[in-house]
C-alpha positions in Angstrom: 14.4 -15.1 213.1 13.2 -15.4 209.6 10.0 -14.5 210.0 11.3 -11.2 211.2 14.2 -10.8 208.8 11.4 -11.0 205.9 9.2 -8.9 207.9 11.6 -6.4 207.9 12.3 -6.6 203.9 8.9 -6.3 203.6 8.5 -3.5 205.7 11.5 -1.6 203.7 9.8 -2.5 200.7 6.5 -1.1 201.8 8.6 2.6 201.6 7.9 2.3 197.6 4.3 2.3 198.5 4.3 4.5 201.2 5.6 7.4 198.8 2.6 6.3 196.2 0.1 6.7 198.7 1.9 9.9 199.9 2.9 12.4 196.9 -0.5 11.2 195.6 -2.5 12.9 198.3 -0.3 15.4 199.1 -0.8 17.4 195.7 -4.9 18.0 197.0 -3.6 20.0 199.6 -0.7 21.5 198.1 -2.5 23.3 195.1 -5.5 24.4 197.6 -3.1 26.7 199.8 -3.6 30.5 198.3 -0.1 30.5 199.0 1.0 28.3 196.5 -1.5 29.7 193.7 0.2 32.7 194.3 3.2 31.5 194.1 3.0 29.8 191.1 1.4 33.2 189.5 -2.0 31.8 190.0 -1.7 29.3 187.2 -4.7 28.4 184.9 -7.2 25.7 185.9 -5.8 23.6 182.7 -2.0 23.9 184.7 -3.3 23.2 188.1 -5.6 20.1 186.8 -2.2 19.0 185.0 -0.6 18.8 188.7 -2.8 15.2 189.4 -2.7 14.3 185.4 0.8 14.5 184.3 1.6 12.9 188.0 -0.8 9.6 186.9 0.3 9.6 183.4 3.9 9.1 184.7 2.5 6.8 187.0 1.3 4.8 183.8 4.5 5.3 182.0 6.4 4.1 185.4 4.4 0.9 185.4 4.7 0.2 181.7 8.6 0.4 182.0 8.8 -2.1 184.3 7.3 -5.1 181.5 10.4 -3.5 179.3 13.0 -3.2 182.1 11.7 -5.8 185.3 13.0 -8.6 184.2 16.5 -7.3 182.6 17.7 -5.6 185.5 16.2 -7.5 188.3 14.0 -6.8 190.9 16.8 -4.9 193.2 18.3 -3.3 190.9 15.1 -1.8 189.3 13.9 -0.8 192.5 17.2 1.1 193.2 16.9 2.9 190.2 13.3 4.2 190.9 14.8 5.2 194.7 17.0 7.7 192.9 14.1 8.7 190.4 11.8 9.4 193.6 14.0 11.3 195.4 14.8 13.5 192.1 11.3 14.1 191.5 10.3 15.1 195.0 13.5 17.7 196.0 12.4 19.6 192.2 8.8 19.6 193.2 10.0 20.9 197.2 12.3 23.3 195.5 9.9 24.2 192.8 10.2 28.0 191.9 7.7 28.0 189.0 5.1 25.8 187.7 7.0 24.4 185.3 9.3 23.0 187.3 7.3 21.9 189.6 5.2 19.7 187.1 8.6 18.2 185.9 9.1 17.0 189.8 5.2 15.7 189.5 5.9 13.4 186.5 9.5 12.1 187.6 8.2 11.1 191.0 4.6 9.6 189.5 6.8 7.8 186.8 9.4 6.5 190.0 6.3 5.5 192.1 3.8 4.0 189.1 7.0 1.8 188.6 7.7 1.1 192.6 3.9 0.2 193.3 3.9 -2.7 190.5 7.0 -3.8 191.5 6.8 -4.5 195.4 4.1 -6.6 195.1 6.0 -9.3 192.9 8.9 -8.9 194.9 7.5 -9.5 198.1 5.2 -12.6 196.7 8.7 -14.1 195.1 10.3 -14.0 198.8 7.5 -14.6 200.7 7.2 -18.3 202.9 3.5 -19.3 201.4 1.8 -19.6 204.9 2.3 -15.8 205.4 2.5 -14.6 201.7 -0.7 -12.9 202.5 1.0 -10.7 205.5 4.3 -10.1 203.7 2.6 -9.4 200.3 -0.1 -7.3 201.7 2.4 -4.9 203.7 2.9 -3.2 199.8 -1.1 -2.4 200.1 -0.5 -1.3 204.1 2.3 0.8 203.0 -0.4 2.6 200.2 -2.4 3.2 203.5 -0.2 4.6 205.6 1.0 7.2 202.7 -2.6 8.3 202.1 -3.1 8.5 206.1 0.3 10.5 206.7 -0.6 12.8 203.4 -4.4 13.6 205.0 -2.6 14.6 208.3 0.3 16.3 206.9 -1.9 18.8 205.0 -4.4 19.0 207.7 -1.9 20.4 210.1 -0.1 22.7 207.5 -3.7 23.9 207.0 -2.8 26.0 210.0 0.6 27.3 209.2 0.6 30.6 208.8 0.8 31.8 205.2 4.0 31.2 203.2 5.7 28.8 201.1 6.1 26.5 204.7 2.5 25.7 204.1 2.9 23.5 201.1 7.0 23.1 200.8 7.3 21.2 204.3 4.5 18.6 203.2 6.2 18.1 200.0 10.1 18.1 201.6 8.5 15.3 203.8 9.0 12.9 201.0 12.9 13.6 200.3 14.3 10.9 203.0 12.2 8.0 201.9 14.0 7.0 198.4 17.0 7.3 199.9 16.3 4.7 202.9 14.4 2.0 200.9 17.9 2.7 198.8 19.8 1.9 201.4 17.9 -1.3 202.7 18.1 -1.9 198.6 22.0 -2.2 198.6 22.2 -3.7 202.1 20.3 -6.5 203.7 17.2 -6.8 201.5 17.8 -9.9 199.7 17.1 -11.0 195.5 14.4 -13.2 194.3 15.6 -16.3 194.3 12.9 -17.4 191.1 14.1 -14.5 189.6 17.8 -15.7 189.5 16.5 -19.0 188.6 15.2 -17.6 185.7 18.4 -15.8 185.0 20.2 -18.9 185.3 22.1 -18.1 188.3 20.8 -21.2 190.4 23.7 -21.0 193.1 22.7 -18.0 193.8 19.4 -18.6 193.9 19.8 -21.3 196.8 21.6 -19.1 198.6 19.7 -16.2 198.7 16.8 -19.0 199.3 18.1 -20.3 202.5 18.6 -16.4 203.4 14.9 -16.0 203.5 13.8 -19.4 204.5 16.0 -20.1 207.5 13.0 -21.9 209.3 13.3 -25.0 206.7 15.8 -27.8 207.4 18.4 -28.7 205.2 16.1 -31.3 203.2 13.0 -29.3 203.2 14.8 -26.6 202.0 16.4 -28.5 199.3 12.8 -30.1 198.6 11.0 -26.6 198.0 13.9 -25.5 195.9 14.0 -28.0 193.5 10.7 -27.8 193.2 11.0 -24.4 192.5 13.6 -24.7 189.6 11.8 -27.7 188.4 8.5 -25.6 187.6 10.6 -22.5 186.7 12.7 -24.7 184.1 9.4 -26.3 182.6 7.9 -22.9 182.0 10.7 -21.4 180.2 10.5 -24.1 177.7 7.1 -22.1 176.7 9.6 -19.0 175.9 7.2 -15.9 176.3 8.7 -13.4 173.4 5.1 -11.6 172.9 1.8 -10.5 174.8 0.2 -12.5 172.1 2.4 -15.1 173.8 1.0 -14.2 176.8 -2.6 -14.4 175.9 -2.3 -17.7 174.2 -0.8 -19.5 177.0 -1.4 -18.1 180.4 -5.0 -16.2 179.2 -7.2 -16.6 182.1 -4.1 -15.6 184.6 -3.1 -12.5 182.9 -6.7 -11.2 182.7 -7.4 -12.2 186.4 -4.5 -10.3 186.8 -5.5 -7.2 185.1 -9.0 -7.2 186.4 -8.3 -7.2 189.9 -6.5 -3.7 189.5 -8.8 -2.0 187.2 -12.1 -3.2 189.8 -10.5 -1.4 192.4 -10.5 1.9 190.5 -14.0 1.4 189.4 -15.5 1.1 193.1 -15.1 4.8 193.2 -12.3 4.8 195.9 -10.8 7.8 194.4 -14.1 10.1 194.1 -16.7 9.1 196.9 -15.1 10.9 199.2 -14.5 14.7 198.4 -17.8 14.5 196.0 -19.8 13.4 199.0 -18.4 16.3 201.4 -18.6 19.2 199.2 -22.5 17.7 198.1 -23.1 18.4 202.1 -22.4 21.5 202.4 -18.9 21.3 204.6 -16.1 23.6 204.6 -12.8 22.9 203.5 -11.1 23.2 206.4 -13.5 20.3 208.3 -13.0 18.7 205.4 -9.6 18.4 205.6 -10.1 16.6 209.1 -12.6 14.3 207.6 -9.9 13.1 205.4 -7.7 12.3 208.3 -9.9 10.4 210.3 -10.7 8.4 206.3 -7.2 7.8 206.2 -6.4 6.8 209.7 -9.4 4.1 209.8 -8.3 3.3 206.3 -4.5 2.3 207.6 -5.7 0.7 210.8 -8.4 -1.9 209.1 -5.5 -2.5 206.2 -3.0 -3.3 208.9 -5.8 -5.7 211.0 -7.2 -7.4 207.7 -4.0 -8.2 206.9 -2.4 -9.8 209.7 -5.5 -11.3 210.7 -7.3 -12.5 207.9 -5.0 -12.4 204.5 -3.6 -15.9 205.3 -6.3 -17.4 207.3 -9.5 -16.2 205.4 -8.1 -16.3 202.3 -7.7 -14.1 199.1 -11.2 -15.2 197.7 -13.4 -14.6 200.5 -11.9 -11.0 201.1 -12.4 -10.1 197.3 -15.7 -11.3 197.5 -17.0 -10.1 200.5 -15.0 -6.8 199.8 -17.0 -6.0 196.5 -20.2 -7.5 198.3 -19.8 -4.5 200.9 -19.3 -1.5 198.4 -21.9 -2.5 196.8 -24.5 -2.0 199.8 -22.3 0.5 201.3 -22.4 2.7 197.5 -26.3 2.5 197.7 -27.0 3.3 201.3 -24.8 6.4 200.3 -26.4 7.3 197.4 -30.1 7.4 199.3 -28.2 9.5 202.2 -26.8 12.1 199.8 -30.5 12.4 198.0 -32.3 12.6 201.5 -29.8 15.2 203.1 -27.8 16.9 200.3 -30.0 20.2 200.8 -31.0 20.2 204.6 -30.0 21.6 207.6 -30.4 18.0 209.2 -27.0 17.1 210.8 -28.1 14.3 212.1 -28.8 13.3 208.9 -25.7 14.1 207.0 -23.3 12.3 209.7 -25.2 9.4 208.6 -24.1 10.4 205.1 -20.6 10.6 206.4 -20.4 7.3 208.0 -21.0 5.9 204.5 -17.7 7.2 203.4 -16.2 5.2 206.9 -17.8 2.0 206.1 -16.6 2.4 202.2 -13.3 3.0 203.8 -13.3 -0.3 206.1 -14.4 -2.5 203.0 -11.7 -1.2 200.3 -9.3 -0.7 202.6 -9.8 -4.1 204.8 -10.7 -6.1 202.4 -9.0 -5.0 198.8 -6.5 -2.8 199.2 -3.6 -5.1 199.9 -5.1 -7.9 198.6 -5.5 -7.2 195.1 -1.9 -5.9 194.8 -0.9 -9.5 196.3 -3.4 -11.4 194.0 -3.0 -9.6 190.8 1.3 -10.7 191.2 1.0 -14.1 192.6 -1.6 -15.4 190.4 1.1 -14.5 187.7 3.8 -17.7 185.9 7.3 -15.8 186.9 8.0 -15.7 183.0 4.8 -13.0 182.7 5.6 -11.7 186.4 6.8 -8.4 185.3 5.0 -8.0 181.9 1.6 -8.3 182.9 1.7 -6.6 186.8 3.0 -3.5 184.6 0.3 -3.7 182.2 -2.4 -3.9 185.2 -0.9 -1.3 187.0 -0.9 0.9 184.0 -4.9 0.6 184.0 -5.3 0.8 187.5 -3.5 4.4 186.8 -5.5 5.0 183.4 -9.2 4.4 184.6 -8.7 6.5 187.9 -7.4 9.4 185.7 -10.8 8.5 183.7 -12.8 8.9 186.5 -11.3 11.5 188.7 -11.6 13.9 185.3 -15.3 12.6 185.0 -16.1 13.0 188.4 -17.6 16.7 188.7 -18.8 16.8 185.5 -20.6 13.4 186.5 -21.9 14.7 189.9 -23.1 18.1 188.9 -25.3 16.3 185.7 -26.6 12.9 187.0 -25.8 14.1 191.2 -25.9 10.9 193.3 -26.9 8.6 190.3 -23.4 8.6 189.7 -23.1 5.8 192.7 -25.3 3.6 190.6 -22.5 3.5 187.9 -20.1 1.8 190.6 -22.4 0.2 192.1 -23.1 -1.7 188.5 -19.2 -2.1 188.0 -18.9 -3.3 191.5 -21.1 -6.2 190.6 -20.3 -6.8 187.3 -16.8 -7.5 189.2 -18.3 -9.1 191.8 -19.8 -11.9 188.9 -16.7 -12.5 187.6 -14.3 -12.9 191.4 -16.8 -15.5 191.8 -16.5 -17.4 188.8 -13.1 -17.0 187.7 -11.0 -16.5 190.9 -9.6 -18.9 192.9 -7.7 -19.1 196.1 -4.4 -19.0 196.2 -3.5 -19.1 200.3 -0.7 -21.5 201.5 0.1 -22.3 198.1 3.9 -21.6 196.9 4.0 -19.7 193.9 4.4 -22.6 191.8 1.7 -24.6 192.8 -0.7 -21.9 192.0 -0.7 -23.1 188.9 -2.8 -25.7 189.2 -5.6 -23.4 190.4 -5.5 -22.1 186.6 -5.5 -25.6 184.9 -2.0 -25.3 184.1 0.6 -28.3 184.6 2.5 -28.2 187.9 5.9 -30.5 187.8 6.4 -32.6 190.5 10.2 -33.8 191.6 9.1 -36.2 194.2 6.8 -37.1 197.1 7.0 -34.1 199.6 5.3 -36.7 202.0 8.4 -38.1 203.0 9.0 -35.2 205.0 8.1 -35.3 208.9 6.8 -31.5 208.1 3.0 -32.4 208.3 2.4 -29.0 206.6 4.9 -29.9 203.8 3.0 -33.3 203.5 -0.1 -31.6 202.9 0.9 -29.1 200.4 1.9 -32.1 198.1 -1.2 -34.0 198.9 -2.9 -30.7 197.9 -1.3 -30.6 194.6 -1.6 -33.8 193.3 -5.3 -33.9 193.8 -5.8 -29.9 191.8 -3.8 -30.9 189.2 -5.7 -34.2 188.5 -9.3 -32.2 188.3 
């Protein structure tokens, strides 16, 4: 029962990341419709480009807002606020009568989803059973993949619609109800974060919420785990964080790891590799939409499969290392295929070039997409979790916009060699990951501190419990801490 309850909470939470994936993807097909171009009085290239840039700028500002408001408002209240803003933003986009109104809607929606995609992984990591945190926390990444897939298929389907506003208003309007659906879940059955409540001094309310989300535990086990949580959070409060200088003085490695895993996803080239390859092979726009829809479907399927069967069983570290290694090999393959077949009529060769895109999506969405958002949240102590995750998400968006803007010029000037820039970046991050990223699976958020050399407060021997898993957890923490 407890597992299904938290699974339902995770699904509702993932609406926030779904909106991020959908609204990001749907803009590409929207601005490509001649009906939108004519309705908006043929906006300049600068204004058309602003449809993407103001959205990403909004995402970055939304993520940074989390650093200021995420802890003050709490996880639920902050997400409720963002649900209201994203609903307003999507309504404005759908009802836009000019380009200025459309850009205002894009900025508002970007602001909201930027905050949501940074907050949802934090929230899910804080309410999850450590045995299943990979699955529950990974659902936020699956929401991104589902949003991407849905936007690609909707964009493809609407390419068959007759000329007129329906071609672009309908895809935008599909987003409107979801912010309200998530808001309903937040105000009714979704629990607050016990860890955040403890940090705010609401220990009894935190205990009530913890009982709600950990119904699988016996009374004594529940009290032991809750006591360990309280002790660790109270210990960390003694080293109160008042500035980013304190964050990087006391928790430098953990903060840098969280930011690095978000930055490295952008530097794999995930947002430019697909469109540039299709164009270089001379594929028409309608076929590109169909291929993009299949790309999104493969992304979602493999993201779900690995989240279910690998994240908790195999571990975050192995997934990150194998994903980065796979991307290095695949991007070299894609560069070679593009060089060989981009100026030919060899359909079989072009098919093998396109295969590289689908291999890439398996490596990226299968191994990195959910894992990086989850890992970036769970490696942080609660005192800095909102502040640093906001920075990490902002770095992800800022690097994304830089790479996206540079993409067309880079491919025009150096062609397929642009892939090698991403290869070099990924090799760098693979090295960092191998030497500096510890495993976090099956550990409570408090126990993860030991993996970074921080002190873990032991409130008593959990080995007295009859639960063999609890006994193993206690022994493991003591060994790691002694090291």
